[in-house]
C-alpha positions as CSV (number, residue, x, y, z in Angstrom):
1,X,17.7,26.5,-12.8
2,X,19.3,23.2,-13.7
3,X,17.9,21.7,-16.9
4,X,16.5,25.1,-18.1
5,X,14.6,24.6,-21.3
6,X,13.5,27.6,-23.3
7,X,13.1,26.0,-26.7
8,X,10.5,28.1,-28.6
9,X,10.6,30.9,-26.1
10,X,12.0,34.4,-26.8
11,X,12.7,37.3,-24.3
12,X,10.2,40.1,-24.8
13,X,10.8,42.2,-21.7
14,X,13.6,43.0,-19.2
15,X,12.9,45.0,-16.1
16,X,14.0,45.6,-12.5
17,X,11.8,44.5,-9.6
18,X,12.6,44.8,-5.9
19,X,16.3,45.4,-6.8
20,X,16.5,42.3,-9.1
21,X,16.5,42.2,-12.8
22,X,14.0,39.9,-14.5
23,X,13.3,38.6,-18.0
24,X,9.8,38.0,-19.4
25,X,9.5,35.3,-22.1
26,X,6.9,34.6,-24.7
27,X,6.2,31.4,-26.6
28,X,6.9,31.7,-30.4
29,X,7.3,28.1,-31.2
30,X,8.9,27.9,-34.7
31,X,7.0,30.9,-36.1
32,X,9.0,33.3,-38.3
33,X,9.5,36.8,-37.2
34,X,8.3,38.6,-40.3
35,X,6.7,41.7,-38.9
36,X,8.4,45.1,-39.5
37,X,9.2,45.4,-35.8
38,X,9.9,42.9,-33.0
39,X,7.1,44.5,-31.0
40,X,4.6,43.7,-33.7
41,X,5.6,40.0,-33.6
42,X,5.3,40.0,-29.9
43,X,1.7,41.4,-30.1
44,X,0.8,38.6,-32.6
45,X,2.3,36.0,-30.3
46,X,0.5,37.3,-27.2
47,X,-2.8,36.7,-28.9
48,X,-2.2,32.9,-29.0
49,X,-4.3,31.1,-26.4
50,X,-1.2,29.5,-24.9
51,X,0.4,32.9,-24.2
52,X,-2.8,34.3,-22.8
53,X,-2.7,31.5,-20.1
54,X,1.0,31.0,-19.5
55,X,3.6,33.5,-18.5
56,X,7.2,32.8,-17.9
57,X,9.7,34.9,-16.0
58,X,13.3,34.2,-15.1
59,X,16.2,36.0,-13.4
60,X,18.5,37.9,-15.7
61,X,21.3,35.3,-15.4
62,X,19.0,32.8,-17.2
63,X,20.0,34.5,-20.4
64,X,23.6,33.4,-19.9
65,X,22.6,29.9,-18.7
66,X,20.5,29.4,-21.8
67,X,23.3,30.6,-24.0
68,X,25.6,28.0,-22.5
69,X,23.1,25.2,-22.8
70,X,21.9,26.2,-26.3
71,X,24.2,28.6,-28.1
72,X,22.5,30.7,-30.8
73,X,23.8,32.4,-33.8
74,X,26.0,35.4,-33.1
75,X,25.0,38.6,-34.8
76,X,26.2,38.8,-38.4
77,X,25.4,42.5,-38.9
78,X,24.0,45.4,-36.9
79,X,21.8,48.1,-38.5
80,X,22.0,51.6,-37.0
81,X,20.1,54.5,-38.4
82,X,18.9,58.1,-38.0
83,X,15.2,57.0,-38.2
84,X,12.7,57.2,-41.0
85,X,15.5,56.5,-43.5
86,X,15.2,53.0,-44.9
87,X,16.3,50.7,-42.1
88,X,12.9,49.0,-42.0
89,X,13.0,48.5,-45.8
90,X,16.4,46.7,-45.5
91,X,15.3,44.6,-42.5
92,X,12.1,43.6,-44.3
93,X,14.1,42.6,-47.4
94,X,16.4,40.4,-45.3
95,X,13.4,39.0,-43.4
96,X,12.2,37.4,-46.7
97,X,15.2,35.1,-46.5
98,X,14.6,31.7,-44.9
99,X,18.1,31.4,-43.6
100,X,18.0,34.9,-41.9
101,X,16.7,35.8,-38.5
102,X,16.0,39.6,-38.4
103,X,15.2,41.2,-35.0
104,X,14.1,44.7,-35.4
105,X,14.4,47.1,-32.5
106,X,13.7,44.7,-29.6
107,X,12.9,46.6,-26.4
108,X,14.9,44.2,-24.1
109,X,18.1,45.1,-26.0
110,X,17.5,48.8,-25.6
111,X,16.8,48.3,-21.9
112,X,20.0,46.4,-21.3
113,X,22.1,48.8,-23.4
114,X,21.0,51.8,-21.4
115,X,20.7,50.1,-18.0
116,X,22.8,50.7,-14.9
117,X,23.7,47.0,-14.6
118,X,27.4,46.6,-13.7
119,X,29.4,46.4,-16.9
120,X,30.5,42.8,-16.9
121,X,27.0,41.6,-16.0
122,X,25.4,43.8,-18.6
123,X,27.7,42.5,-21.4
124,X,26.9,38.9,-20.4
125,X,23.2,39.7,-20.4
126,X,23.4,41.3,-23.9
127,X,25.3,38.2,-25.2
128,X,22.7,35.9,-23.7
129,X,19.8,37.9,-25.0
130,X,21.1,38.0,-28.6
131,X,22.0,34.3,-28.3
132,X,18.3,33.7,-27.4
133,X,17.2,35.6,-30.5
134,X,19.7,33.6,-32.6
135,X,18.3,30.2,-31.8
136,X,17.8,28.0,-34.9
137,X,14.1,27.4,-34.3
138,X,13.4,26.3,-37.9
139,X,16.7,24.5,-38.3
140,X,17.8,26.4,-41.5
141,X,18.9,29.7,-40.1
142,X,22.4,30.8,-40.8
143,X,22.5,34.5,-40.1
144,X,21.2,36.8,-37.4
145,X,20.8,40.5,-38.2
146,X,19.9,43.0,-35.4
147,X,18.4,46.4,-36.2
148,X,18.8,48.9,-33.3
149,X,16.6,51.8,-32.1
150,X,17.8,55.1,-33.6
151,X,19.0,56.4,-30.2
152,X,21.1,53.3,-29.6
153,X,23.9,54.8,-31.7
154,X,25.0,56.1,-28.3
155,X,25.6,52.5,-27.1
156,X,27.4,51.4,-30.3
157,X,30.8,51.0,-28.6
158,X,29.3,48.8,-25.8
159,X,27.7,46.6,-28.5
160,X,31.0,46.4,-30.4
161,X,32.8,45.5,-27.2
162,X,30.5,42.5,-27.0
163,X,30.8,41.7,-30.7
164,X,34.1,43.2,-32.0
165,X,34.0,41.3,-35.3
166,X,30.4,42.1,-36.3
167,X,30.1,44.6,-39.2
168,X,27.6,47.5,-38.9
169,X,26.1,50.2,-41.0
170,X,24.6,53.6,-40.3
171,X,21.6,54.6,-42.5
172,X,20.8,58.3,-42.8
173,X,18.8,60.7,-45.0
174,X,18.5,64.4,-45.8
175,X,17.6,65.7,-42.3
176,X,14.7,67.9,-43.6
177,X,13.0,64.8,-44.9
178,X,13.5,63.0,-41.6
179,X,12.2,66.0,-39.7
180,X,9.0,66.3,-41.7
181,X,8.3,62.6,-41.1
182,X,8.6,63.2,-37.3
183,X,6.5,66.4,-37.4
184,X,3.8,64.3,-39.1
185,X,4.1,61.4,-36.6
186,X,6.8,61.8,-33.9
187,X,8.9,58.9,-33.0
188,X,9.5,58.2,-29.4
189,X,12.8,59.9,-29.3
190,X,11.3,63.0,-30.8
191,X,8.9,63.5,-27.9
192,X,10.6,65.3,-24.9
193,X,11.1,62.9,-22.0
194,X,9.6,59.8,-23.8
195,X,12.7,57.6,-23.8
196,X,14.6,59.0,-20.8
197,X,18.2,60.0,-20.9
198,X,20.0,59.3,-24.1
199,X,22.9,60.4,-26.3
200,X,20.5,62.7,-28.1
201,X,20.2,65.0,-25.1
202,X,22.2,68.3,-25.3
203,X,21.0,69.9,-22.1
204,X,19.9,73.1,-23.8
205,X,16.5,74.7,-23.7
206,X,14.4,74.4,-26.9
207,X,11.9,76.6,-28.5
208,X,9.2,74.6,-30.2
209,X,8.9,71.3,-31.9
210,X,11.0,72.2,-35.0
211,X,13.9,73.3,-32.8
212,X,13.7,70.1,-30.6
213,X,13.6,67.8,-33.6
214,X,16.4,69.6,-35.4
215,X,18.7,69.4,-32.5
216,X,17.9,65.7,-31.8
217,X,18.6,64.9,-35.5
218,X,21.8,66.9,-35.4
219,X,23.0,64.8,-32.5
220,X,22.0,61.6,-34.2
221,X,23.9,62.4,-37.4
222,X,26.9,63.8,-35.5
223,X,27.3,60.7,-33.3
224,X,26.7,58.4,-36.3
225,X,29.4,60.3,-38.2
226,X,31.9,60.1,-35.4
227,X,31.3,56.3,-35.0
228,X,31.5,55.7,-38.8
229,X,34.9,57.5,-38.8
230,X,36.2,55.9,-35.6
231,X,34.7,52.4,-35.6
232,X,34.5,51.3,-39.2
233,X,30.8,51.7,-39.9
234,X,29.4,51.7,-43.4
235,X,27.6,55.0,-44.2
236,X,24.5,54.4,-46.4
237,X,22.1,57.1,-47.7
238,X,18.4,56.4,-48.0
239,X,18.5,57.4,-51.7
240,X,20.8,54.5,-52.5
241,X,17.9,52.1,-51.7
242,X,16.8,49.6,-52.7
243,X,19.3,49.4,-55.6
244,X,22.4,49.3,-53.2
245,X,21.2,45.9,-52.1
246,X,22.5,44.5,-55.4
247,X,25.8,46.4,-55.0
248,X,27.8,47.1,-51.9
249,X,25.1,46.0,-49.5
250,X,24.9,42.6,-51.1
251,X,28.6,42.3,-50.2
252,X,28.0,43.7,-46.7
253,X,25.2,41.2,-46.0
254,X,26.9,38.4,-48.0
255,X,23.9,37.8,-50.3
256,X,24.0,35.6,-53.4
257,X,21.9,36.1,-56.5
258,X,19.2,33.7,-55.3
259,X,18.9,35.6,-52.0
260,X,18.7,38.9,-53.7
261,X,15.8,37.8,-55.9
262,X,14.0,36.6,-52.8
263,X,14.8,39.8,-50.8
264,X,13.5,42.0,-53.6
265,X,10.1,40.5,-53.2
266,X,9.7,43.0,-50.4
267,X,10.5,46.1,-52.3
268,X,7.1,46.6,-53.9
269,X,5.6,47.1,-50.4
270,X,5.8,49.9,-47.9
271,X,8.2,48.7,-45.3
272,X,6.3,49.7,-42.2
273,X,2.8,49.1,-43.7
274,X,3.2,46.0,-45.9
275,X,-0.2,46.3,-47.4
276,X,0.7,49.6,-49.0
277,X,2.8,50.1,-52.1
278,X,6.2,51.7,-51.3
279,X,6.9,55.1,-52.9
280,X,9.7,57.5,-52.4
281,X,8.1,60.7,-50.8
282,X,11.3,62.8,-50.6
283,X,10.1,65.6,-52.9
284,X,6.8,65.8,-51.0
285,X,8.5,66.1,-47.7
286,X,11.0,68.8,-48.8
287,X,8.0,70.8,-50.2
288,X,6.2,70.5,-46.9
289,X,9.1,71.8,-44.8
290,X,8.6,75.3,-43.4
291,X,11.2,78.0,-43.6
292,X,11.7,77.7,-39.8
293,X,12.3,74.0,-40.1
294,X,14.8,74.5,-42.9
295,X,16.7,77.2,-40.9
296,X,16.9,74.9,-37.9
297,X,18.2,72.0,-40.0
298,X,20.9,74.2,-41.5
299,X,22.0,75.2,-38.1
300,X,21.9,71.9,-36.3
301,X,22.1,69.0,-38.7
302,X,23.3,70.0,-42.2
303,X,27.0,70.0,-41.4
304,X,27.0,66.4,-40.1
305,X,24.8,65.2,-43.0
306,X,27.2,66.7,-45.6
307,X,30.2,65.2,-43.7
308,X,28.5,61.8,-43.9
309,X,27.9,62.3,-47.6
310,X,31.6,63.1,-48.1
311,X,32.6,60.0,-46.1
312,X,30.2,57.8,-48.1
313,X,31.4,59.2,-51.5
314,X,35.0,58.7,-50.5
315,X,34.4,55.1,-49.6
316,X,32.3,54.4,-52.7
317,X,34.6,56.3,-55.0
318,X,31.6,58.0,-56.6
319,X,28.6,60.1,-55.7
320,X,25.8,57.6,-55.7
């Protein structure tokens, strides 16, 4: 692969074929990644005539080779979250900034984080992958921010082993509000068997959707709490948003006044559906919760949520 040139190409898929790991690439040119999720940007790019004609595949080690030939930005921040709790709002605010690259829940990263690739090779592939995402395709980019899938909180220590100096935060929300959102439209990790083995599994039988979602959320919040305590994560509650972006999150993301003004251009829109006006629906979701759901949340998730709140308030010095 001497003379490898992947300018304008980004990895969109990692898979195993005949015992060998492969990487699929897509041509993005210098187009900005402004969609709420990386997968949305991929769908747009695949509609281009060029990408409908040309496909590019490489061995997994091409990620490391491309990193050596063309080092990209290292991640400046990781966003972990309990799902349906404001992570997309934050990532969309940051995506308004010309000097930021925001990669939101890229499937190749999830694949590598949860693969059975030998440890050293897996770490090298993760670094090569994120270096590919951190390429300065417009020439003005200064910061790379990665938002993980909710269940990747289970792989946080592996990611921090690769990037020990990268700060990270954990977003969460009242578990009843999260659960109602998943009852309306389940995320992948709230459908039994959809994402395969993950840190959310507890090995116990479940009785109905409310019970399953409550236990998964309980695990998410518990693991997030443990990592915030043990690995220096910043605990952030959905109800702090978007105002916290002018306070402690401005410091976390190192945003100046001009960047904040630009970032807040995204606040008036619904994060996942930009054509819609954003509105806080917390009260509506709490009213919608059934007595059974509330009971399950008290049993499986409330304790970890309250412990996260105590941790957050201790760090903030106030109950915001």
